[in-house]
C-alpha positions, 0 to 999 in steps of 0.5 A: 805106311801109316795105315799099316801101322794103325791096322797093326796096333788095332789088331794087337789091341783086339788080341789083348782084349780077347786074351783078357776076356778069356782069362776073366771067363776062366776065372769066373768059371773056376770061381763058380766051380769052386763055390759050387764044390764048396757049397756041396761039401759044406751042405753035405750030410757029413755036417747033418745034425744026427746026435741029439740030446735033451736034458731037463724034461720032467713035466713035458712028455719026452716023446712029444719033444723028440717028435718036435725036434725030428720034425724041426730038423726034417724041414727044408729052408726055401724048400731046398736046403736042409735045416738039419745042416750044422751051418743052417740050423738056427739055435735061437729059432729052435729054442723059441719054437720049443718054448712056444710049442709046449706050455710047460717049457719056460725056456730052452737053450740050444747048443751045437757041437761041430759037426753033427751034435745038438744039445737041448737044455730045457727049463720047465715051469715049476708047479707051485700052486693051482689057480681056479676060475669060478667060470668054466675055464677050470684050473691051471698050474701056476709057478711062484711068480703067478704065471699060469702054464698048464691046465690042472685037475679041479680037485685040489685042496690047500693041503696038497698045494696052494689053491687060489680061486679067482672070482674076477672076470678075467681070461687066463692066458698061458705063460702070462702072469695072472696074479700081481707080485703083491698078491703072490707075496701075500699068498706065499707068506700065508701058505708058508706061515699057516702050517706052523700055527695050529690055530690055522694049519692050512689055507686056501685063497679066494680073490673077490670079484669086485675089489682087492679083497683076498679071503684066506680060509683056514682048515677050521673053516673061518676066514681072514679078509685082507687087501691085496697090497697089504704087507703080509708081515703086518697082517700076520702081526694083527692076526696074532694079536686078535687071536690071543685077545678077545677071540682066543676063547671063541676061535671054534665059533669064528666065522671071519676076521676082517683085517682090511682096515689097518689097526681096526679089527672086525670079526664075526662069530657063528651063532 
């Protein structure tokens, strides 16, 4: 009798175990089906980015930007999943990719609008001046911070945009600051101040090879020698004092004024 009862209990346990396994199997299969279905739906083309708008492009060739975006959206993640899917698109990576691909782009902002729209807003570098090297590197556009961002023609003069010739042995790296903040402040100050003064009119700048000297050449051909870290207001005040003093009647014969030594003034006249 005891053996019959024990066998019955064991039989019931096996039946309950089999029932639990069947329920678990059904749940797993159903979950997989639901997840696969949800994945297929989420990654379907109804969520593909197809409406792309781009704002802020002026210097950068628009067709090149469009081609870059088309190639980016045409990629496959892990070789399978479409990057153009709303759910998979990395806005940060696309923004940094645009800035890296085009030297004229300072930064980009990428936003998506559910479910199929992409908006790209581009901030380009502003071409403020031209930095030229005495080596074979040529000339480069720079912004007001002294960041070089694009090759420029060599035939510029200070009457068009500020021109800075750098005699130092340095390699220009695009999207990096090439001139110090002190130097840019001095150059910007003189570039804006000179046209207001008929004695100077316009200026070009040359950075000396071996020291911190900046040579500022006026339209008449004579030069002003200053140091990179000197206060531009202080230099201008000393320059004005010199030009209304002993040099006043000899400006046409002036070769240079040296303002690198504080209140001590040195100048040279042409023979």
